[in-house]
KOLSE-368287 format. One record per residue (C-alpha): residue number from 1; x, y negated, z. Coordinates in Angstrom, 2 decimals. Each point is the difference from the previous one (the first is absolute). Layout:
   pos        px        py        pz
   NUM         X         Y         Z
...
***
This chain:
   pos        px        py        pz
     1    -16.83     29.40     10.60
     2      1.79     -1.10     -3.21
     3      0.85     -3.69     -0.26
     4     -2.12     -1.82     -2.59
     5      2.10     -1.78     -2.61
     6     -0.60     -3.76     -0.27
     7      0.08     -1.87     -3.26
     8      3.55     -0.40     -1.28
     9      2.09     -3.00      0.93
    10     -1.05     -2.84     -2.32
    11      3.37     -1.74     -0.27
    12      2.20     -2.37      1.96
    13     -1.73     -1.95      2.76
    14      2.97     -2.13      1.07
    15      3.75     -0.03      0.38
    16      1.73     -1.43      3.08
    17      3.56     -1.32     -0.07
    18      2.41     -1.75      2.35
    19      1.21     -3.57     -0.52
    20      2.07     -2.47      1.98
    21     -0.96     -3.67     -0.47
    22     -3.81     -0.41      0.37
    23     -0.25     -3.32     -1.86
    24      2.21      1.14     -2.88
    25     -2.03      3.19     -0.38
    26     -3.26     -1.92      0.07
    27      1.19     -2.50     -2.59
    28      1.43      2.63     -2.35
    29     -3.06      2.21     -0.18
    30     -2.55     -2.81     -0.22
    31      1.81     -2.69     -1.97
    32      2.31      2.05     -2.21
    33     -1.97      3.21     -0.56
    34     -3.38     -1.68      0.40
    35     -1.58      2.45      2.45
    36     -2.56     -1.16      2.52
    37      0.74      0.08      3.71
    38     -3.09      2.05      0.74
    39      0.61      0.32      3.73
    40      2.35     -1.56      2.54
    41      0.19      2.01      3.18
    42      2.58      1.72      2.22
    43      1.50      3.44      0.16
    44     -2.40      1.69      2.42
    45      2.80      2.24      1.27
    46      2.41     -2.96      0.40
    47     -2.18     -3.13      0.38
    48      2.97     -2.36      0.15
    49      0.40      0.56     -3.76
    50     -2.24     -1.17     -2.83
    51     -1.73      2.41     -2.35
    52     -0.58     -1.50     -3.45
    53     -2.44      1.55     -2.47
    54      0.35     -1.14     -3.63
    55     -2.38      1.06     -2.75
    56     -2.65     -1.13     -2.44
    57     -2.87     -2.38      0.72
    58     -1.52      2.26      2.67
    59      3.01      2.13      0.87
    60     -1.62      3.03     -1.60
    61      1.53      3.42      0.64
    62      2.51      0.71     -2.73
    63      1.29     -3.59     -0.03
    64      1.27     -0.39      3.58
    65      3.70     -0.44      0.76
    66      0.60     -0.61      3.68
    67      3.06     -1.11      1.96
    68      1.39      0.11      3.48
    69      2.40     -2.99     -0.01
    70      2.57      0.63      2.73
    71      2.46     -2.95     -0.14
    72      2.87      1.97      1.54
    73     -0.58      3.32     -1.74
    74      3.16      1.59     -1.44
    75      0.21      0.62     -3.72
    76     -1.36      3.38     -1.03
    77      1.47      2.37     -2.54
    78     -1.73      1.25     -3.09
    79      0.46      3.73     -0.43
    80     -1.60      3.40      0.06
    81     -3.08      0.93      2.02
    82     -1.39     -3.49     -0.37
    83     -2.37     -2.10     -2.10
    84      2.60     -1.62     -2.26
    85     -2.09     -2.27     -2.23
    86     -3.39     -1.71      0.07
    87     -1.57     -0.56     -3.41
    88     -2.61     -2.66     -0.78
    89     -2.24      0.09     -3.07
    90     -0.06     -3.00     -2.36
    91     -1.69     -0.53     -3.37
    92      1.70      1.53     -3.03
    93      1.39     -3.27     -1.37
    94      1.03     -1.54      3.29
    95      3.54      1.35      0.44
    96      1.75     -2.82     -1.88
    97     -1.84     -2.55      2.14
    98      1.02      1.79      3.16
    99      3.62      0.53     -1.01
   100      0.33     -3.74     -0.64
   101     -1.85     -0.98      3.18
   102      2.04      2.28      2.23
   103      3.27     -1.16     -1.56
   104     -1.02     -3.62      0.61
   105     -0.30      0.87      3.68
   106      3.50      1.43      0.07
   107     -0.88      3.68      0.04
   108      2.13      2.67     -1.68
   109     -2.40      1.48     -2.56
   110      1.06      3.20     -1.75
   111     -0.50      0.44     -3.72
   112     -3.35      1.60     -0.87
   113     -0.11      3.78     -0.17
   114     -2.66      2.41     -1.20
   115     -1.09      2.80      2.33
   116     -2.89      2.36     -0.65
   117     -1.06     -2.32     -2.82
   118     -0.16     -3.10      2.26
   119      2.27     -3.05     -0.34
   120      1.54     -0.98      3.33
   121      2.20     -2.71      1.48
   122      1.56      0.37      3.43
   123      1.34     -2.51      2.51
   124      0.57     -0.32      3.76
   125     -1.98     -2.19      2.37
   126      1.95     -2.40      2.28
   127      0.82      2.85      2.42
   128      1.05      2.35     -2.78
   129     -3.24      2.02     -0.10
   130     -0.14      1.67     -3.45
   131     -3.00     -1.18     -2.00
   132     -1.22      0.78     -3.50
   133     -2.49     -1.62     -2.34
   134     -1.63      2.51     -2.32
   135     -1.76     -0.86     -3.24
   136     -1.97      3.22     -0.15
   137     -0.82      1.61     -3.31
   138     -3.67      0.08      1.03
   139     -2.12     -3.00      1.05
   140     -0.28     -0.79      3.70
   141     -3.62     -0.96      0.64
   142      0.62     -1.51      3.45
   143     -0.73     -3.74      0.15
   144      3.10     -1.39      1.69
   145     -0.47     -3.32      1.80
   146     -1.78     -2.53     -2.23
   147      0.76     -2.95      2.32
   148      3.66      0.85      0.50
   149      3.04     -1.99     -1.13
   150      0.69      2.31     -2.99
   151     -2.31     -0.28     -3.00
   152     -2.14      3.10     -0.22
   153      1.43      1.15     -3.34
   154      3.32      0.60      1.81
   155     -1.08      0.64      3.59
   156      0.77      3.15      1.99
   157     -3.00      2.32      0.14
   158      1.09      2.27      2.86
   159      2.30      2.96      0.35
   160      1.06      2.00     -3.00
   161      1.59      2.61      2.25
   162      3.05      0.70      2.11
   163      3.16      2.08     -0.19
   164      0.78      2.63      2.64
   165      3.62      1.17     -0.02
   166      0.62      3.32      1.75
   167      2.91      2.40      0.29
   168     -2.28      2.96     -0.77
   169     -3.07     -0.77     -2.08
   170     -1.65      3.42      0.24
   171     -1.63     -0.35      3.46
   172     -1.06     -3.59     -0.70
   173     -1.54      0.97     -3.34
   174     -1.79      2.91      1.65
   175     -1.56     -2.28      2.61
   176     -1.14     -2.44     -2.67
   177     -1.52      2.62     -2.28
   178     -1.13      2.82      2.31
   179     -1.32     -2.14      2.85
   180     -0.59     -3.64     -0.97
   181     -1.56      0.63     -3.41
   182      2.64     -1.50     -2.30
   183      0.98      1.69     -3.26
   184      3.29     -0.07     -1.89
   185     -0.54     -2.06     -3.17
   186      3.49     -0.54     -1.44
   187      3.69      0.56      0.60
   188      3.11     -1.84     -1.18
   189      3.22      1.58      1.25
   190      0.03      0.00      3.81
   191     -3.07     -2.28      0.16
   192     -3.55      1.40      0.08
   193     -3.27     -1.93     -0.09
   194     -3.03      1.13      2.00
   195     -3.50     -1.45     -0.25
   196     -3.48      0.30      1.44
   197     -3.33     -0.65     -1.70
   198      0.45     -1.61     -3.39
   199      3.62     -0.82      0.84
   200     -0.54     -3.73     -0.44
   201      2.44     -2.52      1.48
   202     -0.12      0.28      3.77
   203     -0.92      3.69     -0.12
   204      3.43      1.45     -0.68
   205      3.38      0.52      1.57
   206      3.39      1.05     -1.35
   207      2.32      2.42      1.78
   208      3.73     -0.06     -0.71
   209      2.22      2.95      0.94
   210      3.34     -1.30      1.32
   211      1.80      2.81      1.88
   212      3.34     -1.85      0.15
   213     -1.34     -3.40      1.09
   214      0.69     -1.30      3.48
   215     -3.01      0.09      2.27
   216     -1.75     -3.35      0.12
   217     -0.21     -2.10      3.14
   218     -3.30     -1.74      0.69
   219      0.64     -3.61      1.07
   220     -0.13     -3.43     -1.67
   221     -0.46      0.18     -3.76
   222     -1.51      3.49      0.01
   223     -3.44      1.60      0.14
   224     -1.29      1.07      3.40
   225     -2.87      2.16     -1.30
   226     -2.41      0.57     -2.85
   227     -3.75      0.41      0.58
   228     -2.48      1.97     -2.10
   229     -3.68     -0.82     -0.41
   230     -2.99      1.90      1.33
   231     -3.54     -1.40     -0.23
   232     -1.20      0.36      3.59
   233      0.76      1.18      3.53
   234     -1.75      3.35     -0.44
   235      2.29      0.97     -2.86
   236      3.01     -1.33      1.90
   237     -0.79      2.39      2.85
   238     -0.30      2.82     -2.49
   239      3.44     -0.90     -1.36
   240      1.38      0.06      3.54
   241     -1.31      3.52      0.52
   242      1.41      1.18     -3.33
   243      3.43     -1.50      0.64
   244      0.19      1.48      3.48
   245     -1.00      3.38     -1.42
   246      2.96     -0.33     -2.40
   247      2.29     -0.38      3.02
   248      0.53     -3.76     -0.22
   249      0.16     -2.15      3.12
   250     -2.76     -2.57     -0.56
   251     -0.77     -2.91      2.33
   252     -3.44     -0.62      1.45
   253     -2.10     -2.55     -1.88
   254      1.24     -3.51      0.67
   255     -2.18     -3.08     -0.29
   256      1.74     -2.56     -2.22
   257     -3.09     -2.25      0.08
   258     -0.26     -0.25     -3.80
   259      0.33      3.74     -0.55
   260      0.61      3.13      2.06
   261      3.26      1.90     -0.35
   262      1.63      3.37      0.56
   263      3.76      0.50     -0.45
   264      2.26      2.96     -0.73
   265      3.39      0.71     -1.55
   266      0.07      1.80     -3.32
   267      2.59      2.80     -0.33
   268      2.72     -2.33     -1.30
   269     -0.33     -2.28      3.02
   270     -1.97     -2.89     -1.55
   271     -2.71     -1.40      2.27
   272     -3.43      0.43     -1.60
   273     -3.28     -1.53      1.15
   274     -3.58      0.70     -1.02
   275     -2.09     -3.15      0.41
   276     -3.71     -0.63     -0.44
   277     -1.21     -2.49     -2.61
   278     -2.45     -1.73      2.38
   279     -0.62     -2.23      1.80
   280      2.38     -2.37     -1.85
   281      1.44     -3.40      0.77
   282     -3.23     -1.99     -0.04
   283     -1.13      1.64      3.24
   284      1.25     -2.92      2.14
   285      0.43     -2.81     -2.56
   286     -2.15     -1.10     -2.94
   287      1.55      0.84     -3.39
   288      0.83     -3.62     -0.76
   289      1.96     -0.34      3.26
   290      2.09      3.16     -0.16
   291      3.55     -0.51      1.19
   292     -0.52     -3.53      1.30
   293      0.17      0.75      3.74
   294      1.79      2.39      2.32
   295     -2.52      2.75      0.67
   296      0.38      2.17      3.09
   297     -1.89      3.15      0.93
   298     -2.25     -0.27      3.07
   299      2.50      1.79      2.24
   300      2.68     -2.61     -0.79
   301     -2.21     -3.11      0.00
   302      0.64     -0.67      3.74
   303      3.71     -0.27     -0.86
   304     -0.48     -2.49     -2.87
   305      1.65     -2.98      1.68
   306      3.06      2.01      1.02
   307      0.33      1.62     -3.42
   308     -0.38     -3.26     -1.87
   309      2.75     -1.42      2.20
   310      2.30      2.89     -0.88
   311     -0.64      0.52     -3.71
   312      2.03     -2.16     -2.43
   313     -1.97     -2.98     -1.38
   314     -1.23      0.41     -3.57
   315     -1.01     -2.31     -2.83
   316     -2.90      1.88     -1.52
   317     -0.80     -0.12     -3.72
   318     -2.78     -2.29     -1.04
   319     -2.31      0.17     -2.99
   320      0.43     -1.30     -2.60
   321      3.71      0.71      0.04
***
């Protein structure tokens, strides 16, 4: 029986990176970039480590940057076969504000560049993770976080996209376009942009061909994986069948409490995930209380006292900032 094709991927669900110092990471993304700590939990596969989820007011898919902060993690290496930049979307006139704000916090901010018609500034986070702020040529209709520490006219709206750097872009591009439903929308030199749907911020990705680059090493200051959105578990299962039929080694569905996940490596070696939009972060906390307590899944709740005694203490952000 032929496999029924689900709706195309609708964009980026989340990106997960590796950090070192938990408090420094928490302070940077909430107080400097103005994202909300939408969920404070642990790495379900390594419960002695926090898992931070930063995003907009509700941690909506397409806004979620997550971290595993391992204090003793070695420094990673940016290179080929890796997600090499995470891009956030900001309003069109916000770049000057952000360049000044980031410089005030001691960050090395590159001069603005224009790429695919968008103005962009780039800078590293405290662990060296490459970040970009993109003033897109089209309006981003997402609301941002109205109660956050950055006035809404400048605030981050969510992801603009991400950059995948691969030694050979042909197999990666084929997976994106022939399987996941992306289309090639533009090319500048060795960089190609792919999009789904209307191609709005958060629904696109850029692939850079870098055959002579050293292979990247995933550790502190690098991206662990990138997750794509699917609307429900039924379509996720359909994606799993399709990917397996294409010869990819896909994990069983894993319960991440706030979404369900499947994982696989794309041909260049970058770890991809397909994650469901529901149920979301308000499943175990009311929206107004998101990120204010350590939340554990039921199977780890009996270990709460031991985990809280092991995890580094944190000073959580308060509102107003």
